[in-house]
C-alpha positions in Angstrom: -60.0 15.3 17.6 -58.9 17.1 14.4 -56.3 15.6 12.2 -52.7 16.7 12.7 -51.8 17.0 9.0 -48.1 17.7 9.6 -47.7 14.6 11.7 -49.6 12.6 9.2 -47.4 13.9 6.4 -44.3 12.9 8.3 -45.6 9.4 8.9 -46.7 9.0 5.3 -43.2 9.9 4.1 -41.6 7.4 6.5 -43.9 4.7 5.1 -43.2 5.7 1.6 -39.4 5.6 2.2 -39.3 2.4 4.3 -42.1 0.4 2.7 -43.4 -0.7 6.1 -45.9 0.6 8.7 -43.8 -1.2 11.4 -40.6 0.4 10.2 -42.2 3.8 10.0 -43.5 3.5 13.5 -40.0 2.7 14.8 -38.4 5.5 12.9 -41.1 8.0 14.0 -40.9 6.6 17.6 -44.7 6.2 17.8 -46.9 3.1 18.2 -47.9 1.3 15.0 -51.6 2.1 15.8 -50.8 5.8 15.6 -49.2 5.3 12.2 -52.3 3.5 10.9 -54.6 6.2 12.3 -52.6 9.0 10.7 -52.8 7.3 7.3 -56.5 6.6 7.6 -57.2 10.2 8.5 -55.0 11.5 5.7 -56.6 9.3 3.0 -60.0 10.2 4.3 -59.1 13.9 4.2 -57.9 13.7 0.6 -60.5 11.2 -0.6 -57.8 9.2 -2.4 -55.8 6.0 -1.6 -52.2 6.9 -1.1 -50.8 3.4 -0.2 -51.2 0.0 -1.6 -50.9 -2.7 1.1 -49.7 -6.3 0.4 -48.7 -9.0 2.8 -45.1 -8.3 2.1 -44.7 -4.6 1.5 -46.5 -1.2 1.3 -46.1 0.7 -2.0 -47.3 4.0 -3.3 -50.3 4.4 -5.6 -49.9 6.8 -8.5 -51.7 9.5 -6.4 -49.5 8.6 -3.4 -46.3 9.0 -5.5 -47.3 12.4 -6.7 -48.4 13.4 -3.2 -45.0 12.2 -1.7 -43.0 14.4 -4.1 -44.8 17.5 -3.0 -44.7 16.4 0.7 -40.9 16.1 0.7 -40.5 19.7 -0.4 -43.2 21.0 1.9 -41.8 19.3 5.1 -38.3 20.4 4.1 -39.5 24.0 3.9 -41.3 23.6 7.2 -38.2 22.2 9.0 -36.1 25.0 7.5 -38.5 27.6 8.8 -38.6 26.1 12.3 -34.8 25.9 12.4 -34.3 29.5 11.4 -36.9 30.7 13.8 -35.3 28.8 16.7 -31.8 30.0 15.7 -30.7 26.4 15.6 -28.0 27.2 13.1 -26.1 28.9 15.9 -26.7 26.0 18.3 -27.6 22.8 16.3 -29.5 20.1 18.2 -31.3 16.8 17.6 -30.5 13.3 16.6 -28.0 12.5 13.8 -27.9 8.9 12.5 -24.5 8.1 10.9 -23.3 4.8 9.3 -19.6 4.2 9.0 -17.3 1.3 8.2 -15.5 -0.5 11.0 -11.9 0.7 10.5 -13.0 4.3 9.7 -15.0 4.3 12.9 -12.5 2.7 15.2 -9.3 4.3 13.9 -10.5 7.7 12.8 -14.0 8.8 13.6 -14.5 7.6 17.2 -11.1 8.9 18.5 -12.0 12.4 17.1 -15.7 12.4 18.0 -15.2 14.0 21.4 -14.2 17.1 19.5 -17.5 17.3 17.7 -19.4 16.6 20.9 -17.5 19.5 22.6 -18.4 21.9 19.8 -22.1 20.7 19.5 -23.2 19.1 22.8 -26.9 19.2 21.8 -26.4 17.0 18.8 -27.0 13.3 19.6 -24.9 11.0 17.5 -26.3 7.5 16.7 -23.3 5.7 15.2 -23.9 2.5 13.2 -20.6 0.6 12.7 -20.5 -2.0 9.9 -18.6 -2.8 6.7 -22.0 -3.6 5.1 -23.6 -1.0 2.9 -26.9 0.5 4.2 -29.9 2.0 2.5 -30.0 5.6 3.8 -33.6 6.3 3.0 -35.0 2.9 4.1 -33.0 2.8 7.3 -33.6 6.4 8.3 -29.8 7.3 8.1 -28.8 10.9 7.7 -25.3 10.2 6.2 -22.8 7.4 5.6 -19.0 7.5 5.5 -17.7 5.0 3.0 -14.6 4.2 1.0 -14.1 3.1 -2.6 -15.8 3.7 -5.9 -19.3 5.1 -5.5 -22.3 3.5 -7.2 -24.6 5.7 -9.3 -27.4 6.9 -7.1 -29.4 9.9 -6.1 -27.2 10.5 -3.1 -24.9 13.5 -2.7 -21.3 12.5 -2.2 -18.5 14.6 -0.8 -15.1 13.2 -1.1 -13.0 14.0 2.0 -9.8 12.1 1.6 -7.7 9.5 -0.3 -5.8 7.0 1.8 -2.9 4.8 1.0 -2.3 1.0 1.4 0.5 -0.9 2.9 1.4 -4.6 2.1 2.6 -6.1 5.3 2.9 -9.2 7.6 4.0 -10.0 11.1 7.7 -10.7 11.9 6.7 -14.3 12.7 5.3 -14.8 9.3 8.4 -13.3 7.6 10.6 -15.6 9.6 8.7 -18.6 8.4 8.0 -17.6 4.7 10.5 -14.9 4.0 9.7 -11.6 2.1 8.3 -11.7 -1.4 10.6 -10.1 -4.0 7.8 -9.6 -6.5 4.0 -9.7 -6.3 4.0 -12.9 -8.3 5.8 -14.6 -5.4 2.6 -14.3 -3.3 0.7 -16.8 -5.5 3.7 -19.1 -5.7 4.9 -19.4 -2.1 3.0 -17.2 0.3 -0.2 -17.3 2.3 -2.5 -14.3 1.8 -5.0 -12.8 4.2 -7.8 -11.6 2.0 -10.5 -9.0 2.8 -14.0 -10.1 1.6 -16.4 -7.8 -0.1 -19.6 -7.4 2.1 -21.6 -7.1 -1.1 -20.3 -9.9 -3.3 -18.7 -12.2 -0.7 -15.6 -12.5 -2.9 -12.1 -11.4 -1.8 -10.8 -8.1 -3.0 -7.6 -8.7 -5.0 -4.3 -7.3 -3.8 -3.2 -4.7 -6.4 0.4 -3.7 -7.1 1.5 -0.8 -9.4 5.1 0.1 -10.4 5.8 2.4 -13.3 3.6 1.1 -16.1 3.2 -2.4 -14.6 0.0 -3.4 -12.8 -0.5 -6.8 -11.1 -3.5 -8.3 -9.3 -3.1 -11.1 -6.9 -6.2 -13.2 -6.1 -4.5 -16.3 -4.6 -7.2 -18.5 -3.1 -5.2 -20.3 -0.4 -5.2 -18.6 3.0 -7.6 -16.8 5.3 -10.4 -14.5 4.3 -12.0 -12.0 6.6 -15.1 -9.8 6.0 -14.4 -7.1 8.6 -11.6 -4.6 8.4 -10.4 -4.5 12.0 -10.5 -8.3 12.1 -8.4 -8.3 8.9 -5.8 -6.3 10.7 -5.9 -8.7 13.7 -5.3 -11.6 11.3 -2.2 -9.9 9.9 -0.9 -9.2 13.4 -1.5 -12.8 14.4 0.8 -14.0 11.7 -1.9 -15.7 9.6 -0.5 -14.4 6.4 0.4 -11.2 4.4 -2.1 -8.7 3.1 -2.8 -5.2 2.1 -4.6 -2.8 4.4 -4.9 0.9 5.1 -1.8 2.9 6.0 -3.6 4.7 8.8 -4.4 1.4 10.5 -1.0 -0.3 10.3 1.3 2.7 10.8 1.5 2.4 14.7 2.2 -1.4 14.4 4.9 -0.9 11.8 6.5 1.8 14.1 6.7 -0.7 16.9 7.9 -3.6 14.7 4.7 -5.6 15.2 4.2 -5.6 11.4 6.7 -5.5 8.6 6.1 -3.6 5.4 6.6 -5.7 2.2 7.1 -4.9 -1.5 7.7 -1.2 -0.6 8.8 -0.4 -4.2 5.3 -1.2 -5.3 2.2 0.9 -4.7 -1.6 0.5 -4.8 -3.9 3.3 -6.0 -5.2 5.4 -3.1 -8.6 4.7 -1.7 -11.2 7.5 -1.8 -13.2 8.2 1.3 -16.6 10.0 0.9 -19.5 11.2 3.0 -22.9 10.5 1.4 -26.3 11.9 2.2 -29.7 12.0 0.5 -30.1 14.6 -2.2 -32.9 16.8 -0.9 -33.1 20.5 -1.3 -32.9 20.9 2.5 -29.8 20.1 4.5 -30.2 20.5 8.2 -27.7 22.5 10.2 -26.5 19.5 12.3 -25.9 17.4 9.2 -24.1 20.2 7.3 -21.9 20.8 10.4 -21.2 17.1 10.8 -20.2 16.8 7.1 -17.9 19.8 7.4 -16.3 18.4 10.6 -15.8 15.0 9.0 -14.0 16.7 6.1 -11.7 18.3 8.7 -11.0 15.0 10.5 -10.3 13.1 7.3 -8.3 16.0 5.9 -5.8 15.5 8.7 -5.7 11.8 8.1 -4.6 11.9 4.5 -4.3 14.2 1.6 -7.7 15.4 0.5 -8.9 14.4 -3.0 -8.4 16.8 -5.8 
């Protein structure tokens, strides 16, 4: 049987990006033996070794790295040609892998997702929900929706909104501890509920700005939670006071289940961005999803400048 060079190229790219034959097989939805056969045939066809195998990881040889760079552009052009020929831009289809933080998923994206599905019923959405950062290339993710400052990377980032914070606590907590008159009171006589960084494992400080004054509160006594919706649950349960997103707490403040505190202080708005790999080719389904996400988050809060 002659070698299917296009299939072999796609498998080779998956291995190069994930560093694993097993992971490449999973992402390509083929048996591992098929992945091995494709690489053996490709290396035999070229007469060079593309991959260096160790017990822990698969890496590119110098020839493999150069071949990968050309393969990325070649496959992108091929996909673009296929999509245009099939008129997929008018009716996008296929699988789209999206990673999103917990609160953004549960409070914003999932409630609105039916609208996207009605517009584009042939696009399958695989939604990964976690507050932990993911490696888009290694994990085979098309895009990720995340908040906060963005690390320097090769990813393309489109900022879609900036959201505000609210400092709040339950009525039961306020009855027991009272309301702080100043951010300094939190460290002196209050119990904080901190949100833990999924990267560092350390709590994010509560930040307060008023005029030219800026205060950070990092009181250690209290409860710390590493997932955003659980953080809200802890506040509602009266475990302490804390800062969380306005879009999450607004309904609970409206019903009196949570009480806003230190309302004459603000915290800098939190940027929300969509990130995707920086390749020359952007599929129709991903482009449409990114545009739709900008619409959804534009309604949530004022878009970034």
